[in-house]
Jmol script that loads the backbone (N, CA, C; Angstrom):
load data "model"
ATOM      1  N   MET A   1      -3.865  12.694  79.309  1.00  0.00           N
ATOM      2  CA  MET A   1      -4.917  11.359  78.778  1.00  0.00           C
ATOM      3  C   MET A   1      -4.783  10.537  80.504  1.00  0.00           C
ATOM      4  N   SER A   2      -5.455   9.916  80.660  1.00  0.00           N
ATOM      5  CA  SER A   2      -6.013   9.181  81.549  1.00  0.00           C
ATOM      6  C   SER A   2      -4.952   7.985  81.454  1.00  0.00           C
ATOM      7  N   LYS A   3      -5.149   7.212  82.284  1.00  0.00           N
ATOM      8  CA  LYS A   3      -4.369   5.623  82.073  1.00  0.00           C
ATOM      9  C   LYS A   3      -5.448   4.567  81.552  1.00  0.00           C
ATOM     10  N   SER A   4      -6.485   4.802  82.166  1.00  0.00           N
ATOM     11  CA  SER A   4      -7.925   4.170  81.919  1.00  0.00           C
ATOM     12  C   SER A   4      -7.958   4.397  80.409  1.00  0.00           C
ATOM     13  N   MET A   5      -8.169   5.592  80.100  1.00  0.00           N
ATOM     14  CA  MET A   5      -8.246   6.310  78.350  1.00  0.00           C
ATOM     15  C   MET A   5      -7.716   5.498  77.591  1.00  0.00           C
ATOM     16  N   LEU A   6      -5.960   5.503  77.863  1.00  0.00           N
ATOM     17  CA  LEU A   6      -5.420   5.453  76.744  1.00  0.00           C
ATOM     18  C   LEU A   6      -5.732   3.962  76.646  1.00  0.00           C
ATOM     19  N   ALA A   7      -5.718   2.597  77.981  1.00  0.00           N
ATOM     20  CA  ALA A   7      -5.608   1.799  78.263  1.00  0.00           C
ATOM     21  C   ALA A   7      -6.453   1.164  77.277  1.00  0.00           C
ATOM     22  N   ALA A   8      -8.527   1.809  77.193  1.00  0.00           N
ATOM     23  CA  ALA A   8      -9.096   1.516  76.684  1.00  0.00           C
ATOM     24  C   ALA A   8      -9.228   1.773  75.232  1.00  0.00           C
ATOM     25  N   LEU A   9      -8.261   2.644  74.598  1.00  0.00           N
ATOM     26  CA  LEU A   9      -7.972   3.088  72.602  1.00  0.00           C
ATOM     27  C   LEU A   9      -7.372   1.647  72.788  1.00  0.00           C
ATOM     28  N   LEU A  10      -6.455   1.077  73.735  1.00  0.00           N
ATOM     29  CA  LEU A  10      -5.751   0.070  72.787  1.00  0.00           C
ATOM     30  C   LEU A  10      -6.570  -1.007  73.080  1.00  0.00           C
ATOM     31  N   LEU A  11      -7.025  -1.455  73.697  1.00  0.00           N
ATOM     32  CA  LEU A  11      -7.751  -2.357  73.922  1.00  0.00           C
ATOM     33  C   LEU A  11      -9.221  -2.439  72.218  1.00  0.00           C
ATOM     34  N   LEU A  12      -9.259  -1.057  71.761  1.00  0.00           N
ATOM     35  CA  LEU A  12     -10.517  -0.967  71.043  1.00  0.00           C
ATOM     36  C   LEU A  12      -9.808  -1.056  69.891  1.00  0.00           C
ATOM     37  N   ALA A  13      -7.955  -1.058  69.523  1.00  0.00           N
ATOM     38  CA  ALA A  13      -7.244  -0.939  68.531  1.00  0.00           C
ATOM     39  C   ALA A  13      -7.227  -2.139  68.203  1.00  0.00           C
ATOM     40  N   VAL A  14      -6.679  -2.836  69.217  1.00  0.00           N
ATOM     41  CA  VAL A  14      -6.574  -4.684  69.410  1.00  0.00           C
ATOM     42  C   VAL A  14      -7.518  -5.038  68.638  1.00  0.00           C
ATOM     43  N   ALA A  15      -8.552  -5.361  68.747  1.00  0.00           N
ATOM     44  CA  ALA A  15      -9.914  -5.745  68.622  1.00  0.00           C
ATOM     45  C   ALA A  15     -10.101  -5.267  66.994  1.00  0.00           C
ATOM     46  N   ALA A  16     -10.219  -4.432  66.809  1.00  0.00           N
ATOM     47  CA  ALA A  16     -10.081  -3.912  65.733  1.00  0.00           C
ATOM     48  C   ALA A  16      -9.009  -4.845  64.699  1.00  0.00           C
ATOM     49  N   CYS A  17      -8.053  -5.064  64.647  1.00  0.00           N
ATOM     50  CA  CYS A  17      -7.096  -5.274  64.238  1.00  0.00           C
ATOM     51  C   CYS A  17      -7.130  -6.859  63.977  1.00  0.00           C
ATOM     52  N   GLY A  18      -8.334  -7.288  65.066  1.00  0.00           N
ATOM     53  CA  GLY A  18      -7.884  -9.041  65.379  1.00  0.00           C
ATOM     54  C   GLY A  18      -9.230  -9.207  64.489  1.00  0.00           C
ATOM     55  N   GLY A  19      -9.495 -10.581  64.983  1.00  0.00           N
ATOM     56  CA  GLY A  19     -10.527 -11.435  64.039  1.00  0.00           C
ATOM     57  C   GLY A  19     -10.014 -12.329  63.208  1.00  0.00           C
ATOM     58  N   ARG A  20     -11.309 -12.540  62.318  1.00  0.00           N
ATOM     59  CA  ARG A  20     -11.114 -13.452  61.678  1.00  0.00           C
ATOM     60  C   ARG A  20      -9.306 -13.476  60.969  1.00  0.00           C
ATOM     61  N   ASP A  21      -9.312 -14.832  60.153  1.00  0.00           N
ATOM     62  CA  ASP A  21      -8.385 -15.757  59.965  1.00  0.00           C
ATOM     63  C   ASP A  21      -7.877 -14.544  58.581  1.00  0.00           C
ATOM     64  N   ARG A  22      -6.774 -14.260  57.847  1.00  0.00           N
ATOM     65  CA  ARG A  22      -7.035 -12.918  57.144  1.00  0.00           C
ATOM     66  C   ARG A  22      -7.014 -13.508  55.825  1.00  0.00           C
ATOM     67  N   GLN A  23      -6.528 -15.096  55.311  1.00  0.00           N
ATOM     68  CA  GLN A  23      -6.845 -15.465  53.704  1.00  0.00           C
ATOM     69  C   GLN A  23      -8.649 -15.722  54.328  1.00  0.00           C
ATOM     70  N   GLU A  24      -9.480 -16.218  55.365  1.00  0.00           N
ATOM     71  CA  GLU A  24     -10.483 -16.356  55.441  1.00  0.00           C
ATOM     72  C   GLU A  24     -11.288 -15.210  54.199  1.00  0.00           C
ATOM     73  N   MET A  25     -10.898 -14.341  55.420  1.00  0.00           N
ATOM     74  CA  MET A  25     -11.505 -12.506  54.909  1.00  0.00           C
ATOM     75  C   MET A  25     -11.180 -12.328  53.234  1.00  0.00           C
ATOM     76  N   ALA A  26     -10.345 -12.777  53.552  1.00  0.00           N
ATOM     77  CA  ALA A  26     -10.032 -12.553  51.747  1.00  0.00           C
ATOM     78  C   ALA A  26     -10.535 -12.823  50.909  1.00  0.00           C
ATOM     79  N   SER A  27     -10.578 -14.554  51.040  1.00  0.00           N
ATOM     80  CA  SER A  27     -10.976 -15.275  50.182  1.00  0.00           C
ATOM     81  C   SER A  27     -13.084 -14.014  50.142  1.00  0.00           C
ATOM     82  N   ALA A  28     -13.259 -14.814  51.184  1.00  0.00           N
ATOM     83  CA  ALA A  28     -15.157 -14.216  51.534  1.00  0.00           C
ATOM     84  C   ALA A  28     -15.379 -12.967  50.831  1.00  0.00           C
ATOM     85  N   ASP A  29     -14.054 -11.921  50.963  1.00  0.00           N
ATOM     86  CA  ASP A  29     -14.620 -10.570  50.684  1.00  0.00           C
ATOM     87  C   ASP A  29     -14.559 -10.634  48.897  1.00  0.00           C
ATOM     88  N   SER A  30     -13.122 -11.371  48.165  1.00  0.00           N
ATOM     89  CA  SER A  30     -13.124 -11.392  47.023  1.00  0.00           C
ATOM     90  C   SER A  30     -14.674 -12.412  45.702  1.00  0.00           C
ATOM     91  N   LEU A  31     -15.492 -13.119  46.670  1.00  0.00           N
ATOM     92  CA  LEU A  31     -16.682 -13.791  46.398  1.00  0.00           C
ATOM     93  C   LEU A  31     -17.831 -13.517  45.457  1.00  0.00           C
ATOM     94  N   SER A  32     -18.128 -12.004  45.145  1.00  0.00           N
ATOM     95  CA  SER A  32     -18.943 -11.249  45.166  1.00  0.00           C
ATOM     96  C   SER A  32     -18.630 -10.128  44.516  1.00  0.00           C
ATOM     97  N   ARG A  33     -17.234 -10.487  44.491  1.00  0.00           N
ATOM     98  CA  ARG A  33     -16.885  -8.907  42.932  1.00  0.00           C
ATOM     99  C   ARG A  33     -15.992  -9.281  42.003  1.00  0.00           C
ATOM    100  N   ASP A  34     -16.553  -9.103  40.753  1.00  0.00           N
ATOM    101  CA  ASP A  34     -15.502  -9.152  39.297  1.00  0.00           C
ATOM    102  C   ASP A  34     -14.921  -8.448  39.245  1.00  0.00           C
ATOM    103  N   LEU A  35     -13.465  -9.293  39.465  1.00  0.00           N
ATOM    104  CA  LEU A  35     -12.115  -7.937  39.129  1.00  0.00           C
ATOM    105  C   LEU A  35     -11.595  -7.509  38.249  1.00  0.00           C
ATOM    106  N   GLN A  36     -12.095  -8.295  36.729  1.00  0.00           N
ATOM    107  CA  GLN A  36     -11.401  -8.012  35.972  1.00  0.00           C
ATOM    108  C   GLN A  36     -11.690  -7.001  35.040  1.00  0.00           C
ATOM    109  N   LEU A  37     -10.655  -6.337  34.058  1.00  0.00           N
ATOM    110  CA  LEU A  37     -10.702  -5.054  33.889  1.00  0.00           C
ATOM    111  C   LEU A  37     -12.243  -5.223  32.737  1.00  0.00           C
ATOM    112  N   ALA A  38     -12.299  -4.121  32.167  1.00  0.00           N
ATOM    113  CA  ALA A  38     -13.332  -4.276  30.959  1.00  0.00           C
ATOM    114  C   ALA A  38     -12.135  -4.092  29.581  1.00  0.00           C
ATOM    115  N   PRO A  39     -12.537  -5.089  28.854  1.00  0.00           N
ATOM    116  CA  PRO A  39     -11.277  -5.228  27.302  1.00  0.00           C
ATOM    117  C   PRO A  39     -11.397  -3.633  27.286  1.00  0.00           C
ATOM    118  N   VAL A  40      -9.771  -3.070  26.198  1.00  0.00           N
ATOM    119  CA  VAL A  40      -9.936  -2.006  25.958  1.00  0.00           C
ATOM    120  C   VAL A  40      -8.883  -2.269  24.285  1.00  0.00           C
ATOM    121  N   ASP A  41     -10.002  -1.153  23.599  1.00  0.00           N
ATOM    122  CA  ASP A  41      -9.793  -1.019  22.425  1.00  0.00           C
ATOM    123  C   ASP A  41      -8.041  -0.360  21.944  1.00  0.00           C
ATOM    124  N   THR A  42      -7.229  -0.717  22.015  1.00  0.00           N
ATOM    125  CA  THR A  42      -5.828  -0.131  21.528  1.00  0.00           C
ATOM    126  C   THR A  42      -5.977   0.556  20.686  1.00  0.00           C
ATOM    127  N   THR A  43      -6.256   0.086  19.464  1.00  0.00           N
ATOM    128  CA  THR A  43      -6.032   0.275  18.016  1.00  0.00           C
ATOM    129  C   THR A  43      -6.854   1.615  17.237  1.00  0.00           C
ATOM    130  N   ALA A  44      -7.624   1.872  18.553  1.00  0.00           N
ATOM    131  CA  ALA A  44      -8.033   3.005  18.194  1.00  0.00           C
ATOM    132  C   ALA A  44      -7.897   4.280  18.093  1.00  0.00           C
ATOM    133  N   GLU A  45      -7.741   5.495  16.820  1.00  0.00           N
ATOM    134  CA  GLU A  45      -6.593   6.550  17.266  1.00  0.00           C
ATOM    135  C   GLU A  45      -7.772   8.112  18.399  1.00  0.00           C
ATOM    136  N   LEU A  46      -6.811   8.387  18.702  1.00  0.00           N
ATOM    137  CA  LEU A  46      -7.334   9.355  19.801  1.00  0.00           C
ATOM    138  C   LEU A  46      -7.597  10.581  18.842  1.00  0.00           C
ATOM    139  N   ASN A  47      -8.442  11.494  19.262  1.00  0.00           N
ATOM    140  CA  ASN A  47      -9.007  12.194  19.329  1.00  0.00           C
ATOM    141  C   ASN A  47      -9.344  12.997  20.118  1.00  0.00           C
ATOM    142  N   ASP A  48      -8.266  13.979  20.424  1.00  0.00           N
ATOM    143  CA  ASP A  48      -7.717  14.949  21.990  1.00  0.00           C
ATOM    144  C   ASP A  48      -8.300  16.709  21.780  1.00  0.00           C
ATOM    145  N   GLN A  49      -9.065  16.378  20.519  1.00  0.00           N
ATOM    146  CA  GLN A  49      -9.894  18.280  20.248  1.00  0.00           C
ATOM    147  C   GLN A  49     -11.140  18.795  20.862  1.00  0.00           C
ATOM    148  N   PRO A  50     -11.150  19.939  20.670  1.00  0.00           N
ATOM    149  CA  PRO A  50     -12.715  20.463  21.284  1.00  0.00           C
ATOM    150  C   PRO A  50     -13.994  19.835  20.163  1.00  0.00           C
ATOM    151  N   ALA A  51     -14.840  20.254  20.471  1.00  0.00           N
ATOM    152  CA  ALA A  51     -15.601  19.661  19.933  1.00  0.00           C
ATOM    153  C   ALA A  51     -16.059  21.366  19.419  1.00  0.00           C
ATOM    154  N   ALA A  52     -16.519  21.807  17.906  1.00  0.00           N
ATOM    155  CA  ALA A  52     -17.264  22.464  18.252  1.00  0.00           C
ATOM    156  C   ALA A  52     -18.295  24.014  18.829  1.00  0.00           C
ATOM    157  N   ASP A  53     -18.261  24.303  19.364  1.00  0.00           N
ATOM    158  CA  ASP A  53     -19.180  24.755  19.608  1.00  0.00           C
ATOM    159  C   ASP A  53     -19.988  25.912  18.846  1.00  0.00           C
ATOM    160  N   THR A  54     -21.464  25.780  18.348  1.00  0.00           N
ATOM    161  CA  THR A  54     -21.838  26.601  17.905  1.00  0.00           C
ATOM    162  C   THR A  54     -22.606  27.775  18.659  1.00  0.00           C
ATOM    163  N   ALA A  55     -22.382  27.504  19.825  1.00  0.00           N
ATOM    164  CA  ALA A  55     -23.138  29.110  20.271  1.00  0.00           C
ATOM    165  C   ALA A  55     -22.256  30.033  20.800  1.00  0.00           C
ATOM    166  N   LEU A  56     -20.998  30.115  20.183  1.00  0.00           N
ATOM    167  CA  LEU A  56     -20.398  31.413  20.133  1.00  0.00           C
ATOM    168  C   LEU A  56     -19.561  31.901  19.008  1.00  0.00           C
ATOM    169  N   ALA A  57     -20.856  30.972  17.763  1.00  0.00           N
ATOM    170  CA  ALA A  57     -20.498  31.163  16.469  1.00  0.00           C
ATOM    171  C   ALA A  57     -21.445  33.188  16.965  1.00  0.00           C
ATOM    172  N   GLU A  58     -21.060  33.807  15.522  1.00  0.00           N
ATOM    173  CA  GLU A  58     -20.963  35.022  15.241  1.00  0.00           C
ATOM    174  C   GLU A  58     -22.322  35.479  15.090  1.00  0.00           C
ATOM    175  N   ALA A  59     -23.911  35.571  16.074  1.00  0.00           N
ATOM    176  CA  ALA A  59     -24.606  36.111  15.201  1.00  0.00           C
ATOM    177  C   ALA A  59     -25.189  37.076  14.735  1.00  0.00           C
ATOM    178  N   PRO A  60     -25.947  37.749  13.440  1.00  0.00           N
ATOM    179  CA  PRO A  60     -26.074  38.537  12.554  1.00  0.00           C
ATOM    180  C   PRO A  60     -26.127  40.366  13.369  1.00  0.00           C
ATOM    181  N   THR A  61     -26.385  41.351  13.272  1.00  0.00           N
ATOM    182  CA  THR A  61     -26.057  42.199  13.857  1.00  0.00           C
ATOM    183  C   THR A  61     -28.096  42.768  13.425  1.00  0.00           C
ATOM    184  N   PRO A  62     -28.405  42.899  13.938  1.00  0.00           N
ATOM    185  CA  PRO A  62     -29.594  43.248  13.788  1.00  0.00           C
ATOM    186  C   PRO A  62     -29.674  44.529  13.107  1.00  0.00           C
ATOM    187  N   ALA A  63     -30.446  44.826  12.055  1.00  0.00           N
ATOM    188  CA  ALA A  63     -30.902  46.649  11.516  1.00  0.00           C
ATOM    189  C   ALA A  63     -31.225  47.606  12.575  1.00  0.00           C
ATOM    190  N   PRO A  64     -30.274  49.161  12.762  1.00  0.00           N
ATOM    191  CA  PRO A  64     -31.158  49.654  13.438  1.00  0.00           C
ATOM    192  C   PRO A  64     -31.439  49.850  12.907  1.00  0.00           C
ATOM    193  N   ARG A  65     -32.360  50.380  15.031  1.00  0.00           N
ATOM    194  CA  ARG A  65     -34.593  50.984  14.663  1.00  0.00           C
ATOM    195  C   ARG A  65     -34.198  52.133  14.118  1.00  0.00           C
ATOM    196  N   PRO A  66     -35.411  52.437  13.214  1.00  0.00           N
ATOM    197  CA  PRO A  66     -35.716  53.729  12.355  1.00  0.00           C
ATOM    198  C   PRO A  66     -35.678  54.844  13.799  1.00  0.00           C
ATOM    199  N   ALA A  67     -35.070  55.996  13.506  1.00  0.00           N
ATOM    200  CA  ALA A  67     -35.505  56.971  14.394  1.00  0.00           C
ATOM    201  C   ALA A  67     -36.837  57.408  14.813  1.00  0.00           C
ATOM    202  N   ALA A  68     -37.104  57.549  16.141  1.00  0.00           N
ATOM    203  CA  ALA A  68     -38.422  58.121  16.271  1.00  0.00           C
ATOM    204  C   ALA A  68     -38.885  59.486  16.313  1.00  0.00           C
ATOM    205  N   PRO A  69     -40.191  59.316  16.046  1.00  0.00           N
ATOM    206  CA  PRO A  69     -40.650  60.623  15.594  1.00  0.00           C
ATOM    207  C   PRO A  69     -40.578  61.378  17.029  1.00  0.00           C
ATOM    208  N   ARG A  70     -40.303  63.206  16.225  1.00  0.00           N
ATOM    209  CA  ARG A  70     -40.237  64.215  17.268  1.00  0.00           C
ATOM    210  C   ARG A  70     -41.763  64.366  17.410  1.00  0.00           C
ATOM    211  N   PRO A  71     -41.890  64.916  18.716  1.00  0.00           N
ATOM    212  CA  PRO A  71     -43.599  65.357  19.154  1.00  0.00           C
ATOM    213  C   PRO A  71     -43.427  66.489  18.517  1.00  0.00           C
ATOM    214  N   THR A  72     -44.145  66.785  18.760  1.00  0.00           N
ATOM    215  CA  THR A  72     -45.209  68.765  17.629  1.00  0.00           C
ATOM    216  C   THR A  72     -45.569  68.561  18.853  1.00  0.00           C
TER     217      THR A  72
END
end "model"
wireframe off; spacefill off
backbone 0.3
color backbone group
């Protein structure tokens, strides 16, 4: 890598990390967000069982077809 390319990357990295005061940036960032968690009902009992699957229930077997008449 050439020295000028390395210097440009270093300058870009310093410019990206620099800037406004960190405290000012943190307070401005959190003003528009509601950071509280939703309340959780911890007394509810968990039911970690799969739902009954009715699609896999055995279907009734169809009646066998009558034999085809033989051609005469």
